C-alpha positions as CSV (number, residue, x, y, z in Angstrom):
1,M,4.0,7.8,-27.7
2,R,4.4,4.1,-27.3
3,I,4.4,2.8,-23.7
4,I,5.3,-0.4,-22.0
5,F,3.3,-0.6,-18.7
6,A,4.6,-2.7,-15.8
7,G,2.3,-3.1,-12.8
8,T,0.1,-5.6,-10.9
9,P,-2.5,-4.5,-8.2
10,E,-5.3,-2.0,-8.2
11,F,-3.0,1.0,-7.6
12,A,-1.3,0.2,-10.9
13,R,-4.6,-0.5,-12.7
14,V,-5.8,3.1,-12.0
15,A,-2.7,4.5,-13.6
16,L,-3.0,2.2,-16.7
17,A,-6.6,3.3,-17.1
18,Q,-5.6,7.0,-17.0
19,L,-2.8,6.4,-19.6
20,H,-5.2,4.6,-21.8
21,A,-7.9,7.3,-21.5
22,S,-5.3,10.0,-22.3
23,G,-4.6,8.4,-25.7
24,F,-1.1,6.8,-25.1
25,S,-0.4,3.7,-27.1
26,I,0.1,0.8,-24.7
27,A,2.3,-1.4,-26.7
28,L,2.9,-4.1,-24.0
29,V,1.8,-4.8,-20.5
30,L,4.0,-6.7,-18.0
31,T,2.2,-8.0,-14.9
32,Q,2.8,-10.7,-12.2
33,P,1.7,-14.3,-13.0
34,D,-1.9,-15.3,-11.9
35,R,-2.1,-16.1,-8.2
36,P,-4.4,-18.4,-6.3
37,A,-7.1,-16.4,-4.4
38,G,-10.4,-16.8,-2.7
39,R,-11.9,-19.8,-0.8
40,G,-11.2,-22.2,-3.8
41,L,-7.7,-20.8,-4.3
42,K,-8.4,-20.6,-8.0
43,L,-5.8,-18.7,-10.1
44,Q,-6.8,-15.1,-10.4
45,P,-5.4,-12.5,-12.9
46,S,-4.1,-9.3,-11.5
47,A,-6.2,-6.1,-11.7
48,V,-3.8,-4.8,-14.4
49,K,-4.1,-8.0,-16.5
50,Q,-7.9,-7.8,-16.3
51,F,-7.9,-4.2,-17.6
52,A,-5.3,-5.0,-20.3
53,L,-7.2,-7.9,-21.7
54,A,-10.5,-6.0,-21.6
55,H,-8.9,-3.4,-23.8
56,D,-7.0,-5.7,-26.2
57,M,-3.5,-4.9,-24.8
58,P,-0.8,-7.6,-25.2
59,V,0.2,-9.1,-21.8
60,V,3.3,-10.9,-20.7
61,Q,3.7,-12.4,-17.2
62,P,7.3,-13.4,-16.6
63,R,8.2,-14.9,-13.2
64,S,11.5,-13.1,-13.4
65,L,13.3,-10.7,-15.6
66,R,16.8,-12.0,-14.8
67,L,18.3,-13.5,-18.0
68,D,20.6,-15.7,-16.0
69,G,18.2,-16.8,-13.2
70,K,16.0,-19.7,-12.5
71,F,13.3,-18.5,-14.8
72,A,15.6,-17.4,-17.6
73,D,13.2,-18.7,-20.3
74,D,10.5,-16.3,-19.0
75,A,13.0,-13.4,-19.0
76,Q,14.1,-14.1,-22.5
77,A,10.5,-14.3,-23.7
78,A,9.9,-10.9,-22.0
79,Q,13.0,-9.5,-23.6
80,T,11.8,-10.4,-27.0
81,A,8.4,-8.9,-26.4
82,I,9.9,-5.7,-24.9
83,A,12.2,-5.3,-28.0
84,A,9.3,-5.9,-30.4
85,A,7.2,-3.2,-28.6
86,Q,9.7,-0.5,-29.7
87,A,8.5,1.7,-26.8
88,D,9.4,5.3,-26.2
89,A,9.0,4.8,-22.4
90,M,8.2,2.3,-19.7
91,V,5.8,3.2,-16.9
92,V,6.2,1.1,-13.7
93,A,3.7,1.1,-10.8
94,A,3.7,-1.5,-8.0
95,Y,5.0,-4.2,-10.4
96,G,6.6,-6.5,-7.9
97,L,9.6,-7.6,-9.8
98,I,13.1,-6.2,-9.8
99,L,13.9,-4.6,-13.2
100,P,17.5,-5.4,-14.4
101,Q,19.4,-2.7,-16.2
102,W,18.6,-4.2,-19.6
103,V,14.9,-3.5,-19.0
104,L,15.5,0.1,-17.9
105,D,17.7,0.7,-21.0
106,A,15.2,-0.8,-23.5
107,P,12.8,2.1,-24.0
108,R,14.2,5.3,-25.7
109,L,13.4,7.5,-22.7
110,G,13.9,4.9,-20.0
111,A,11.5,3.8,-17.2
112,F,9.3,6.1,-15.1
113,N,8.0,5.0,-11.7
114,I,5.0,6.0,-9.8
115,H,6.0,5.9,-6.1
116,G,3.5,6.4,-3.3
117,S,5.5,8.7,-1.1
118,L,7.5,12.0,-1.1
119,L,10.9,10.7,-1.8
120,P,13.4,10.1,-0.3
121,R,11.1,9.4,2.6
122,W,9.7,5.9,2.5
123,R,11.6,4.3,-0.2
124,G,10.6,0.6,-0.6
125,A,7.7,-1.7,-0.6
126,A,5.1,-0.2,1.8
127,P,5.3,3.6,1.7
128,I,1.6,4.2,2.4
129,H,1.4,1.9,5.4
130,R,4.6,3.3,6.9
131,A,3.5,6.9,6.5
132,V,0.3,6.3,8.5
133,Q,2.0,4.1,11.1
134,A,4.7,6.8,11.7
135,G,2.1,9.6,12.1
136,D,3.3,11.6,9.1
137,A,1.3,14.8,8.5
138,Q,1.5,14.4,4.7
139,T,2.3,12.0,1.9
140,G,2.2,12.2,-1.8
141,I,3.3,10.9,-5.2
142,T,6.8,11.1,-6.7
143,I,7.3,10.4,-10.4
144,M,10.8,9.1,-10.6
145,Q,13.3,8.2,-13.4
146,M,14.2,4.7,-12.5
147,D,17.8,3.6,-12.0
148,A,19.3,0.3,-10.6
149,G,18.9,1.4,-7.0
150,L,15.9,1.0,-4.7
151,D,13.8,4.1,-5.4
152,T,16.9,6.2,-5.8
153,G,16.4,7.7,-9.2
154,D,15.9,11.4,-10.1
155,M,12.6,13.0,-9.2
156,L,10.5,14.3,-12.1
157,L,7.2,15.4,-10.6
158,T,5.7,15.4,-7.1
159,D,2.4,16.3,-5.5
160,T,1.4,16.2,-1.8
161,L,-1.6,14.9,0.1
162,P,-2.4,15.6,3.8
163,I,-2.9,12.7,6.1
164,S,-5.9,13.2,8.4
165,D,-6.5,11.6,11.8
166,T,-9.1,9.3,10.2
167,D,-7.2,8.3,7.0
168,T,-6.4,4.7,6.6
169,T,-4.0,3.0,4.3
170,G,-7.0,2.1,2.2
171,S,-8.3,5.7,1.9
172,L,-4.9,7.1,1.1
173,H,-4.2,4.3,-1.4
174,D,-7.3,5.3,-3.5
175,A,-6.4,9.0,-3.4
176,L,-2.7,8.4,-4.3
177,A,-3.6,6.0,-7.1
178,A,-5.6,8.6,-8.8
179,M,-2.9,11.3,-8.1
180,G,-0.3,8.9,-9.5
181,G,-2.1,8.3,-12.7
182,R,-2.7,12.0,-13.3
183,L,1.0,12.9,-12.6
184,M,2.3,10.2,-14.9
185,V,0.1,11.5,-17.7
186,Q,1.6,14.9,-17.1
187,A,5.2,13.5,-16.9
188,L,4.8,11.7,-20.2
189,Q,3.4,14.8,-21.9
190,L,6.4,16.8,-20.7
191,A,8.7,14.0,-21.9
192,Q,7.2,14.2,-25.4
193,Q,8.1,17.9,-25.4
194,G,11.6,17.4,-23.9
195,A,10.6,19.5,-21.0
196,L,11.2,17.2,-18.0
197,Q,13.6,18.6,-15.4
198,P,15.0,15.8,-13.3
199,V,16.0,16.7,-9.7
200,K,18.4,14.5,-7.7
201,Q,17.0,13.2,-4.4
202,P,18.5,14.8,-1.3
203,D,20.9,12.9,0.8
204,T,19.0,13.7,4.0
205,G,15.6,12.5,5.1
206,I,16.0,9.0,3.7
207,S,13.8,6.3,5.2
208,Y,12.8,2.8,4.1
209,A,9.3,1.4,4.0
210,H,9.9,-2.3,4.6
211,K,7.5,-4.9,3.5
212,I,4.5,-5.5,5.8
213,E,4.6,-8.7,7.9
214,K,1.3,-9.9,9.3
215,A,2.9,-10.3,12.7
216,E,3.3,-6.6,12.9
217,A,-0.4,-6.1,13.1
218,A,-0.7,-7.7,16.5
219,L,-1.8,-4.9,19.0
220,D,0.4,-4.5,22.1
221,W,-1.9,-2.8,24.6
222,S,1.0,-1.6,26.7
223,L,1.7,1.0,24.0
224,D,0.1,4.4,24.1
225,A,-3.3,5.1,22.5
226,A,-1.9,7.3,19.7
227,T,0.5,4.6,18.6
228,L,-2.2,1.9,18.7
229,A,-4.7,4.1,16.7
230,R,-2.1,4.7,14.0
231,Q,-1.4,1.0,13.9
232,V,-5.1,0.2,13.4
233,R,-5.3,2.8,10.6
234,A,-2.1,1.7,9.0
235,F,-3.1,-1.9,8.7
236,N,-6.6,-1.2,7.3
237,P,-7.3,-2.9,5.0
238,F,-4.3,-5.2,5.0
239,P,-3.3,-7.2,7.0
240,G,-5.8,-5.9,9.6
241,A,-4.7,-5.0,13.2
242,F,-5.7,-7.8,15.6
243,T,-5.8,-8.8,19.2
244,T,-6.9,-11.9,21.1
245,L,-9.5,-12.5,23.7
246,H,-9.6,-15.9,25.5
247,G,-7.5,-17.3,22.7
248,E,-9.8,-16.1,19.9
249,T,-8.3,-13.7,17.3
250,I,-10.3,-10.5,16.8
251,K,-9.5,-7.9,14.2
252,I,-9.8,-4.2,15.1
253,W,-10.7,-2.1,12.1
254,R,-11.6,1.3,13.6
255,C,-11.0,3.1,16.9
256,E,-11.0,6.5,18.4
257,I,-8.7,8.1,21.0
258,D,-10.3,9.5,24.2
259,S,-8.6,12.3,26.1
260,C,-9.7,10.9,29.4
261,L,-7.2,8.9,31.5
262,S,-8.1,5.3,32.4
263,N,-7.7,3.7,35.9
264,E,-4.0,3.2,36.5
265,S,-4.6,0.0,38.4
266,L,-6.0,-1.7,35.2
267,G,-3.5,-3.2,32.8
268,G,-3.4,-2.4,29.1
269,G,-6.1,-4.1,27.1
270,A,-8.6,-4.1,29.9
271,V,-12.2,-3.4,28.8
272,L,-13.3,-0.4,30.8
273,S,-16.9,0.0,29.6
274,I,-19.2,-0.6,26.7
275,N,-21.5,2.2,25.5
276,D,-22.9,3.9,22.5
277,R,-19.5,5.3,21.5
278,G,-17.9,1.8,21.4
279,I,-15.8,-0.5,23.6
280,A,-13.5,1.5,25.9
281,V,-10.1,-0.2,26.3
282,A,-7.3,0.8,28.6
283,C,-3.9,1.2,26.9
284,G,-0.4,2.4,27.8
285,S,1.5,2.0,31.1
286,G,2.3,4.1,34.1
287,A,0.2,7.1,35.1
288,L,-0.7,8.3,31.5
289,R,-3.1,5.6,30.4
290,H,-5.5,7.0,27.8
291,T,-8.6,5.2,26.6
292,L,-9.0,3.8,23.2
293,Y,-12.6,3.4,21.9
294,V,-12.9,0.4,19.6
295,T,-15.7,1.1,17.1
296,E,-15.4,-1.7,14.5
297,L,-14.4,-5.3,15.0
298,Q,-14.4,-8.7,13.3
299,R,-14.3,-12.3,14.6
300,A,-12.5,-14.9,12.6
301,G,-14.7,-16.0,9.8
302,G,-17.3,-13.3,10.5
303,K,-18.1,-9.9,9.1
304,R,-16.9,-6.5,10.1
305,L,-19.3,-5.2,12.7
306,S,-19.9,-2.0,14.6
307,A,-19.1,-2.3,18.3
308,A,-22.8,-2.3,19.1
309,D,-23.5,-5.2,16.8
310,F,-20.4,-7.0,17.9
311,V,-21.4,-7.1,21.6
312,R,-24.8,-8.4,20.7
313,G,-23.2,-11.7,19.5
314,F,-20.2,-11.8,21.8
315,D,-20.4,-11.9,25.6
316,L,-18.0,-9.0,26.2
317,Q,-18.0,-7.6,29.7
318,P,-16.0,-4.8,31.5
319,G,-13.0,-6.3,33.2
320,M,-12.2,-8.7,30.3
321,V,-8.7,-8.1,28.8
322,F,-7.8,-7.9,25.2
323,G,-4.5,-9.6,24.4
324,S,-5.3,-12.6,26.6
């Protein structure tokens, strides 16, 4: 079976690696153009491109696939490469470009997408972040037959994954990437046999996982402890939940909820104590103010540190207020 693969980040690279290991012929790889990264802002190839080149796969990096758009020349070159690939199917995983209908129609069996949620919940760009942020009990992978809508196509295969109280977007990302690659291999094997059974998405339970904005990661200490803890987990590793102290930005990477109530007279963000467990911070408003123990922090330009190591180099005292 000849495959066109379209993807860009590590999530997609895992799937490409599994398809390659399973013996599928990767006739063409589409990935985003190289982007500046690192301190020197040098152009860096995507994780998918690095894997593809290391395994002698042809790579095309169009800036757009719209034949009538600003980068029509890129799209026309991609169209030529896609036609020449004579693919049976296209596999799409976190590609980052909108696929026009002509792309979806090019392979004999159409395009299959690896989506990091249990559709129709969390259609859109950031399904893993939003599932953690919302406090969902589970997430999973949906293999979907792509259509022109936003994650609206028929479901082909699904698998579920529980979300624990300690899971972060990072930990779920890695587990779902492996699950997605495995399910896509299974889906393509079934497609070869003509045994796929598409199921339309239900009209109920639809939600949208909008793209993450860095400003969302600012911690509002007037919120309850559970909401703040989910926010910290959802934005780990990107973009990183943050707060301020005397004008300095500090990222909060890990925390724990304490069942004890804090002093009602202290506002949200007040440092209550510093002990072996971490930095106890008041949060919420009104009578029900639970304590959040911050256990891993990072100053701008510094390293991630445990709370114990952080306070050795930062004069943090009870009574100081995060968010100030």
